[in-house]
Structure formats: C-alpha cells, structure tokens
C-alpha positions as CSV (number, residue, x, y, z in Angstrom):
1,M,-29.7,4.8,-5.7
2,A,-27.7,6.5,-7.8
3,S,-25.2,7.6,-5.1
4,M,-24.9,3.8,-4.2
5,K,-24.1,2.8,-7.7
6,N,-21.0,5.7,-7.5
7,I,-19.9,4.5,-4.2
8,K,-20.1,0.6,-5.8
9,L,-17.8,2.0,-9.1
10,R,-15.6,3.9,-6.6
11,I,-14.8,0.7,-4.7
12,K,-14.0,-1.2,-7.9
13,S,-11.7,1.5,-8.9
14,I,-9.6,1.6,-5.8
15,E,-9.7,-2.1,-5.6
16,S,-8.3,-2.3,-9.2
17,T,-5.8,0.6,-8.0
18,M,-4.8,-1.7,-5.1
19,Q,-4.1,-4.5,-7.0
20,I,-1.4,-2.5,-9.0
21,T,0.4,-1.0,-5.9
22,R,0.5,-4.5,-4.3
23,A,2.2,-5.9,-7.3
24,M,4.7,-3.1,-7.6
25,K,5.5,-3.7,-3.9
26,L,6.3,-7.4,-4.7
27,V,8.4,-6.4,-7.4
28,A,10.3,-3.6,-5.8
29,S,10.8,-6.2,-2.9
30,S,12.4,-8.7,-5.4
31,R,15.0,-6.2,-6.7
32,L,15.7,-4.5,-3.5
33,R,17.1,-8.3,-2.2
34,R,19.3,-8.0,-5.4
35,A,20.4,-4.9,-5.1
36,Q,21.4,-5.3,-1.2
37,E,23.5,-8.4,-2.1
38,R,25.2,-6.1,-4.7
39,V,26.0,-3.5,-2.1
40,I,27.3,-5.9,0.0
41,Q,29.3,-7.5,-2.7
42,T,31.0,-4.2,-4.0
43,R,32.1,-3.0,-0.4
44,P,35.5,-5.3,-0.1
45,Y,36.7,-4.4,-3.4
46,T,36.7,-0.5,-3.1
47,Q,38.1,-0.5,0.6
48,V,40.8,-2.5,-0.5
49,L,41.7,-0.2,-3.3
50,K,40.9,3.2,-1.3
51,D,43.9,1.1,1.6
52,S,46.3,0.7,-1.4
53,L,46.1,4.3,-2.4
54,D,46.2,5.6,0.9
55,Q,49.5,3.4,1.5
56,I,51.0,5.1,-1.4
57,A,50.1,8.8,-0.6
58,N,51.3,8.4,3.1
59,S,54.7,6.3,2.2
60,N,56.4,8.9,0.2
61,S,56.8,12.4,1.4
62,D,57.7,13.8,-2.0
63,F,54.3,12.6,-3.5
64,S,52.9,15.0,-6.1
65,S,50.3,13.4,-8.2
66,V,48.0,15.4,-10.2
67,Y,45.1,13.8,-8.3
68,V,46.0,14.8,-5.0
69,K,47.1,18.0,-5.8
70,K,44.3,20.9,-4.2
71,R,44.1,23.9,-6.5
72,E,41.4,26.8,-6.5
73,V,38.0,25.9,-7.3
74,K,36.6,27.6,-10.4
75,K,34.5,24.7,-11.7
76,K,32.7,21.6,-10.2
77,L,31.5,18.3,-11.5
78,Y,28.8,16.4,-9.9
79,I,27.9,12.9,-10.8
80,V,24.2,12.6,-9.8
81,F,22.1,9.3,-9.3
82,A,18.5,9.3,-9.7
83,G,15.8,7.1,-10.6
84,D,14.6,5.7,-13.4
85,R,10.9,6.4,-12.5
86,G,8.6,7.8,-10.4
87,L,6.3,6.2,-7.7
88,A,9.1,6.1,-5.1
89,G,8.0,8.5,-2.2
90,G,10.7,11.4,-2.0
91,Y,13.5,9.3,-3.5
92,N,14.0,11.8,-6.3
93,A,12.7,14.8,-4.8
94,N,15.1,14.7,-1.8
95,M,18.1,14.2,-4.1
96,F,17.6,16.9,-6.2
97,R,16.6,19.2,-3.3
98,M,20.2,18.3,-1.9
99,I,21.8,19.1,-5.2
100,E,20.5,22.7,-5.5
101,E,21.4,23.6,-1.9
102,H,25.1,22.0,-2.8
103,T,25.4,24.1,-6.1
104,K,23.8,27.1,-5.1
105,G,26.2,30.0,-6.5
106,E,28.5,27.7,-8.4
107,D,29.7,27.0,-11.4
108,A,29.1,23.2,-11.8
109,A,28.7,20.9,-14.8
110,F,26.6,17.2,-14.1
111,L,27.0,13.9,-15.2
112,P,23.4,12.7,-14.5
113,V,22.8,8.7,-14.3
114,G,18.8,7.9,-14.7
115,K,16.2,9.0,-16.7
116,K,15.1,11.5,-13.8
117,A,18.3,13.2,-13.2
118,L,18.6,13.7,-17.1
119,E,15.1,15.2,-17.2
120,Y,15.9,17.2,-14.0
121,F,19.1,19.0,-15.7
122,K,17.6,19.5,-19.1
123,K,14.7,21.1,-18.0
124,R,16.8,23.5,-16.0
125,G,19.2,24.3,-18.8
126,A,22.4,22.7,-16.7
127,E,25.5,21.8,-17.9
128,I,25.5,18.4,-18.9
129,V,28.8,16.6,-19.7
130,S,27.5,13.1,-21.0
131,E,23.8,11.7,-21.8
132,S,24.9,8.5,-22.3
133,F,23.5,6.8,-19.3
134,P,19.7,7.5,-18.9
135,M,18.7,4.1,-17.1
136,V,20.3,3.4,-14.0
137,G,18.9,-0.5,-14.3
138,E,21.0,-0.7,-17.8
139,V,24.3,0.5,-16.1
140,S,27.2,-2.1,-16.2
141,V,30.7,-2.3,-14.4
142,S,32.2,-1.0,-18.1
143,D,29.9,2.4,-18.1
144,C,31.4,2.9,-14.7
145,F,34.8,2.6,-15.9
146,E,33.6,4.9,-18.9
147,M,32.4,7.6,-16.5
148,S,35.5,6.9,-14.5
149,Q,37.7,7.9,-17.7
150,I,35.4,11.2,-18.2
151,I,36.1,12.5,-15.1
152,C,39.4,11.5,-15.0
153,N,40.5,13.3,-18.2
154,G,38.6,16.2,-17.5
155,Y,40.5,16.4,-14.0
156,K,43.8,16.3,-15.6
157,I,42.9,18.9,-18.3
158,G,41.8,21.2,-15.6
159,A,38.1,21.3,-17.0
160,Y,37.1,20.8,-13.6
161,D,38.8,21.6,-10.1
162,E,36.6,19.1,-8.0
163,I,34.8,16.0,-8.8
164,N,31.9,15.1,-6.6
165,I,29.4,12.2,-6.4
166,A,25.8,12.5,-5.4
167,G,23.6,9.3,-4.3
168,T,21.5,7.5,-2.0
169,E,22.8,5.8,1.1
170,F,20.4,2.6,1.5
171,V,20.2,2.6,5.5
172,S,17.1,0.2,5.6
173,V,14.0,-0.1,3.6
174,L,12.5,2.9,5.9
175,S,15.5,5.3,5.8
176,Q,17.5,6.4,2.4
177,V,19.5,9.7,2.9
178,P,21.0,11.5,0.1
179,F,24.9,12.4,0.3
180,T,27.5,13.6,-1.4
181,Q,31.4,12.5,-1.7
182,Q,34.2,14.2,-3.0
183,L,36.3,12.2,-5.4
184,L,39.0,14.2,-6.9
185,P,41.3,15.6,-5.5
186,F,41.8,12.4,-3.9
187,S,42.2,12.9,0.2
188,P,44.2,10.0,1.8
189,D,43.2,8.9,5.3
190,E,46.2,8.5,7.7
191,V,47.8,5.3,8.1
192,E,47.8,4.1,11.4
193,G,50.7,2.4,12.9
194,A,54.2,1.7,11.3
195,R,54.5,2.4,7.6
196,E,55.6,-0.3,5.3
197,V,58.4,0.2,2.8
198,I,57.3,-0.9,-0.6
199,D,59.1,-0.4,-3.6
200,Y,57.0,0.5,-6.6
201,D,57.8,-0.4,-10.6
202,P,58.6,2.0,-12.0
203,D,57.3,4.5,-9.1
204,P,54.9,4.9,-6.7
205,E,53.0,7.8,-8.8
206,Y,52.7,5.8,-11.6
207,V,51.2,3.4,-9.7
208,F,48.8,5.4,-7.8
209,N,47.9,7.1,-11.2
210,L,46.9,3.9,-12.2
211,I,44.7,2.5,-9.9
212,I,43.1,6.0,-9.5
213,P,40.7,5.0,-12.2
214,E,39.9,1.4,-10.9
215,Y,39.1,3.2,-7.2
216,L,36.7,5.9,-9.2
217,A,35.0,3.1,-11.2
218,G,34.6,1.2,-8.2
219,I,33.2,4.2,-6.1
220,I,30.7,5.0,-9.0
221,Y,29.7,1.5,-9.2
222,G,29.1,1.0,-5.2
223,V,26.7,4.1,-5.4
224,M,25.2,3.3,-8.2
225,C,24.4,0.0,-6.4
226,E,23.8,2.0,-3.0
227,S,21.2,4.4,-5.0
228,A,19.7,1.3,-6.8
229,A,18.7,-0.4,-3.4
230,S,17.7,2.8,-2.1
231,E,15.2,3.7,-4.9
232,Q,13.5,0.0,-4.6
233,G,13.4,0.4,-0.9
234,A,11.6,3.8,-1.4
235,R,9.3,2.6,-3.8
236,R,8.4,-0.6,-2.2
237,M,7.7,1.5,1.2
238,A,5.7,4.0,-1.1
239,M,3.5,1.3,-2.5
240,E,3.1,-0.6,1.0
241,N,1.7,2.7,1.9
242,A,-0.3,3.6,-1.2
243,T,-1.9,-0.2,-0.4
244,N,-2.7,0.4,3.0
245,N,-4.5,3.5,2.4
246,A,-6.5,2.0,-0.6
247,S,-7.6,-0.8,1.8
248,D,-8.6,1.9,4.4
249,M,-10.5,3.7,1.7
250,I,-12.5,0.5,0.6
251,G,-13.4,-0.1,4.3
252,S,-14.9,3.2,4.8
253,L,-16.4,3.3,1.1
254,S,-17.9,0.0,2.1
255,L,-19.4,1.4,5.5
256,T,-21.1,4.7,3.7
257,Y,-22.2,1.8,1.0
258,N,-23.9,-0.6,3.6
259,R,-25.2,2.6,5.7
260,A,-26.8,4.2,2.4
261,R,-28.5,0.5,1.6
262,Q,-29.8,0.1,5.0
263,S,-31.3,3.5,5.0
264,A,-32.6,2.6,1.4
265,I,-34.1,-0.5,3.0
266,T,-35.7,1.1,5.8
267,Q,-37.0,3.5,3.6
268,E,-39.0,1.0,1.4
269,I,-40.1,-0.9,4.6
270,T,-41.9,2.4,5.6
271,E,-43.1,3.2,2.5
272,I,-44.8,-0.1,2.4
273,V,-45.9,-0.3,5.8
274,A,-47.3,3.4,5.6
275,G,-49.2,2.2,2.6
276,A,-50.5,-1.0,4.2
277,G,-51.9,1.2,6.8
278,G,-53.8,3.3,4.1
279,G,-55.0,0.7,2.6
280,E,-56.8,-0.9,5.6
281,E,-58.6,2.6,6.1
C-alpha cells in the first residue's frame, strides 16, 4: 500500500510539471510567431543599406574609409547574443561552445546581450565592454544604434582591430544554428554588371562613413531578431519534448500502479479464500 501511495504521489507531481511545460510551450509558440515576423521585416532594410555600401565602395578606386582598411588584428570585439533564461535545450550552450572555439588563444573583449551571456562572461572574468543590455527581450532599435556607436567609436580609435557579432540563425523550429559574422572592417561584395556613376555630396567617403553606423545597427537588430526567434523555437521544442516525456512517464507509472493494485486485490482475495477454507474445516 505504501508503494502504491508513492506511485500516486509521483503521478500527481509529474502531472503538475506537465501542466507547466505545456503552458511554457504555448507561450514560446506565441512569442515565436512575433519574432519570425520581425525577422522577415528587418531583412529588406539591411539588404538595401548593404547594396548602397557595396556600390559606393566599388565605384571609387581611391576609396579609403577607415571602416574598410584592414590592419593587423591584435584585439577583437564580439557582440554576443544569448538567452534571457534557460529551459531552451542547447540554445545557450551551443552559443558559448562556439564562442570558446572562435576566441581560443585570442585577445578579445565582449559586448554581451542577454542575461545568460552577461553571466557567462562575468563568471569567466572576460573583458566586458558594456553591461547595458542584460535582457534581449528589452532591447530596442535605439539600443542597437547605441551598440553600433560603441563599436564604431572603438574601431575608429584603434581599441579593436576587428568587430564580430555572434548570434543564432533561425532555420526552423527544429533547427537553430549559431554563427559569427564580421562587421568591421567592412568587406564589400563585388557589384555585377556596369558600375553606375553617382555623384555624392560632399564626397563618397563621407556618405559611406555616415551609412556604416546605420547599417551596423540594422545588422545588430536583425541578429537580435534571429536570436530571439531561435531561443523561442528551441524553448518550444524543449518544452514539447518535456511534455511528451512526462506523458510517457505518467503512462508507465499508471501501468505500474494498476499492476500493484491488481496484485494487492489478488492477494486480498487469496487471503479471504484461504480464511474461508480454514473456517469450514
């Protein structure tokens, strides 16, 4: 009887946990839809700015912006997006594993975005450029422009020789892939076809330097949207798996409980029959 009582309590406990995981899955699904919409909306903006920068850089043979000049890489800066909380499968662990591989043996500073990223770099005593963005869910467009100004100023004065951003690409609900992308120095893509002659006022380099912070802010916002969607996708799958596992455990425990109950009833019947047989003698 004590064993049956323990099984019953275990089933109730798992049922309570399953209610929580099911609710978290629904919340993650709702947030995922909104995050996916933001990802789709941001892509055209950054692409137009990228095309403009490529066009300016390729249309001028004497182009010498500080943002495209390559120099000896002594120190790197990484903007790293991670989650605000756990219970998202391997989302955060995969990001930090990738960062460790990329920065092994390098002199690097970090601009963490997200509670888990800030905790990770603080725990390891890494150089942190800013702690102003501890929650990905609260990062706004103006915050992305602030990050853009931080990295542009640091690059111009030579504090960092290379700027990178690390996020997670949302491929699907089942797949989220961590990646790094070099932001500075800017590497323009070759423009196909005839180059269009455009007059820039006051000059191409001035316009290019003016667009770069806008472009980087757009890239940062886009990576933030991708990472937010990836976190919700990973959490949705983790909670779905947890719910399914809880359901399987309840089924297994219910079967064990029914067997124990059947065994107890059989034993009671046997005892009654044995007692009745002894009374007749």
